[in-house]
C-alpha positions as CSV (number, residue, x, y, z in Angstrom):
1,M,-46.7,25.0,-11.7
2,S,-45.8,22.9,-14.8
3,H,-42.3,24.6,-14.7
4,F,-41.9,23.6,-11.1
5,I,-42.7,19.9,-12.0
6,T,-40.5,20.0,-15.0
7,L,-37.6,21.5,-12.9
8,T,-38.2,18.8,-10.2
9,L,-38.2,16.0,-12.6
10,L,-35.1,17.2,-14.2
11,T,-33.3,17.7,-10.9
12,L,-34.4,14.0,-9.9
13,L,-33.1,12.7,-13.3
14,I,-29.7,14.4,-12.8
15,A,-29.5,13.2,-9.2
16,T,-30.2,9.7,-10.3
17,A,-27.7,9.9,-13.1
18,F,-25.0,11.0,-10.9
19,G,-26.0,8.9,-7.9
20,E,-25.2,5.6,-9.8
21,E,-22.9,3.4,-8.0
22,C,-19.9,1.7,-9.1
23,E,-20.8,-1.9,-10.0
24,S,-18.3,-4.9,-9.7
25,P,-15.2,-2.7,-9.1
26,T,-11.9,-4.3,-10.3
27,F,-8.6,-3.0,-8.8
28,S,-5.1,-2.9,-10.2
29,V,-2.3,-2.4,-7.7
30,K,1.2,-1.0,-8.0
31,S,3.3,-0.8,-4.8
32,H,6.9,0.2,-3.8
33,T,8.4,-0.9,-0.5
34,T,11.5,-0.3,1.5
35,N,13.9,-3.3,1.1
36,D,17.0,-2.4,3.0
37,A,16.7,-2.6,6.8
38,R,20.2,-1.2,7.4
39,L,19.3,2.2,6.1
40,T,15.9,2.8,7.6
41,A,14.3,2.2,11.0
42,E,10.9,1.6,9.6
43,T,9.4,-0.2,6.5
44,A,7.4,2.3,4.3
45,A,5.2,1.2,1.4
46,S,3.3,3.3,-1.3
47,V,0.5,1.6,-2.9
48,E,-1.4,2.9,-6.1
49,I,-4.8,1.6,-6.5
50,T,-6.5,2.0,-9.9
51,V,-10.4,1.4,-9.6
52,K,-12.2,0.3,-12.8
53,C,-16.0,-0.2,-12.6
54,K,-18.2,-2.6,-14.8
55,N,-20.5,0.1,-15.7
56,N,-17.7,2.5,-16.7
57,R,-18.7,4.9,-14.1
58,V,-15.7,6.7,-12.5
59,K,-15.5,6.1,-8.8
60,T,-15.4,9.4,-7.2
61,G,-15.3,10.3,-3.5
62,P,-13.0,9.1,-0.8
63,L,-11.8,5.3,-0.1
64,Y,-10.7,4.1,3.2
65,A,-8.3,1.3,3.8
66,D,-8.4,-1.2,6.5
67,V,-4.8,-2.3,7.2
68,D,-4.5,-4.8,10.0
69,G,-7.4,-3.2,11.7
70,Q,-6.2,0.4,11.4
71,I,-8.4,2.7,9.0
72,I,-6.3,4.8,6.9
73,P,-7.8,7.3,4.2
74,C,-6.6,7.0,0.7
75,G,-5.5,10.0,-1.3
76,Q,-7.2,10.5,-4.7
77,H,-5.3,11.7,-7.8
78,S,-6.5,15.2,-8.7
79,K,-6.3,14.7,-12.5
80,N,-7.3,11.0,-12.8
81,P,-10.2,10.1,-10.2
82,E,-9.6,6.4,-10.9
83,K,-6.4,6.4,-9.0
84,Y,-5.9,6.4,-5.3
85,Y,-2.8,6.3,-3.1
86,L,-2.1,4.7,0.2
87,S,0.9,5.1,2.4
88,L,1.9,2.8,5.0
89,A,4.7,2.7,7.7
90,G,5.6,0.5,10.5
91,H,8.6,-1.2,12.2
92,H,10.2,-3.9,10.2
93,K,8.6,-6.6,12.4
94,Q,5.1,-5.0,12.1
95,V,5.1,-5.3,8.4
96,P,6.3,-8.9,7.7
97,Q,7.2,-10.3,4.3
98,G,4.4,-11.8,2.3
99,K,0.9,-11.1,1.1
100,H,-1.3,-8.6,3.0
101,I,-5.0,-8.2,2.3
102,I,-6.3,-4.7,2.4
103,K,-10.0,-4.1,2.6
104,L,-11.3,-0.9,1.0
105,Y,-14.4,1.0,2.0
106,D,-16.4,3.7,0.3
107,V,-18.2,6.6,2.2
108,E,-21.4,4.5,2.7
109,S,-19.7,1.3,4.0
110,Y,-17.0,3.3,6.1
111,S,-20.0,5.1,7.8
112,T,-21.6,1.8,8.5
113,L,-18.3,0.5,9.8
114,R,-17.8,3.5,12.2
115,K,-21.4,2.9,13.5
116,A,-20.8,-0.9,14.2
117,R,-20.6,-1.4,18.0
118,S,-19.2,-4.8,18.2
119,E,-16.4,-6.7,16.3
120,E,-19.2,-9.0,15.0
121,A,-21.1,-6.1,13.5
122,A,-17.8,-4.6,12.0
123,K,-17.0,-7.9,10.3
124,S,-20.3,-8.0,8.8
125,V,-20.0,-4.7,7.0
126,K,-19.8,-5.2,3.2
127,T,-16.4,-3.7,1.8
128,F,-16.2,-1.8,-1.4
129,G,-13.3,-4.3,-2.4
130,E,-10.2,-6.1,-1.3
131,I,-6.8,-5.7,-2.7
132,D,-3.5,-7.9,-2.2
133,F,-0.4,-6.1,-1.3
134,H,2.8,-8.1,-1.5
135,H,5.8,-7.0,0.6
136,R,9.0,-8.8,-0.5
137,G,10.5,-8.2,3.1
138,V,13.7,-6.2,4.1
139,S,17.1,-7.3,3.7
140,T,19.7,-6.8,6.6
141,G,22.6,-7.1,4.2
142,P,25.4,-9.9,4.0
143,W,26.5,-11.6,7.2
144,I,30.0,-10.1,6.7
145,Q,30.5,-6.4,6.2
146,S,32.4,-5.5,3.1
147,E,34.9,-3.4,5.1
148,F,35.8,-6.5,7.3
149,F,36.2,-8.5,4.1
150,A,38.5,-6.1,2.6
151,A,40.6,-5.8,5.6
152,A,40.9,-9.6,5.9
153,I,42.2,-9.9,2.3
154,F,44.7,-7.1,3.0
155,V,46.0,-8.9,6.0
156,G,46.2,-12.2,4.0
157,V,48.1,-10.6,1.1
158,W,50.4,-8.7,3.6
159,W,51.1,-12.0,5.6
160,L,51.8,-14.0,2.2
161,S,54.3,-11.1,1.1
162,Y,56.1,-11.0,4.5
163,V,56.5,-14.8,4.6
164,N,57.9,-14.7,1.1
165,R,60.2,-11.8,1.8
166,V,61.6,-13.8,4.9
167,K,62.3,-16.7,2.7
168,I,64.1,-14.6,0.1
169,L,66.2,-12.7,2.6
170,S,67.3,-16.0,4.5
């Protein structure tokens, strides 16, 4: 009987040690986005999120990102569990230039979010954290195409040479 109690207490101790949550998470974000609208039909973004906990606990388990009301699961790095990856894509007008706030949910808060029946209840769900994602926007290129500019210069040089040739021959 004493072995059973010892085993039970040891199991509870291990469970509480591993059940410790991440306190006051801080996030560092690196992102890469599409910046040329002439070559692509959609804007694509790749966001790398690094999570650091105040209590030095490594955040394990999935994270979910709320991007403009759409929930997207984040991929976790296999060798570095502090890093998560998020991929976004949308038409150029759907992903405007500027700062976007992305809400992050862990398993518990995501479960609560899914159970929320109304929009007010969903807004009251506590997030795991929020990150700022900055999109510089896409460029449609110069107003004048380089081929047109080169052709205009060619025509100008040809015209000047033709006018000077006529003057020389007359």
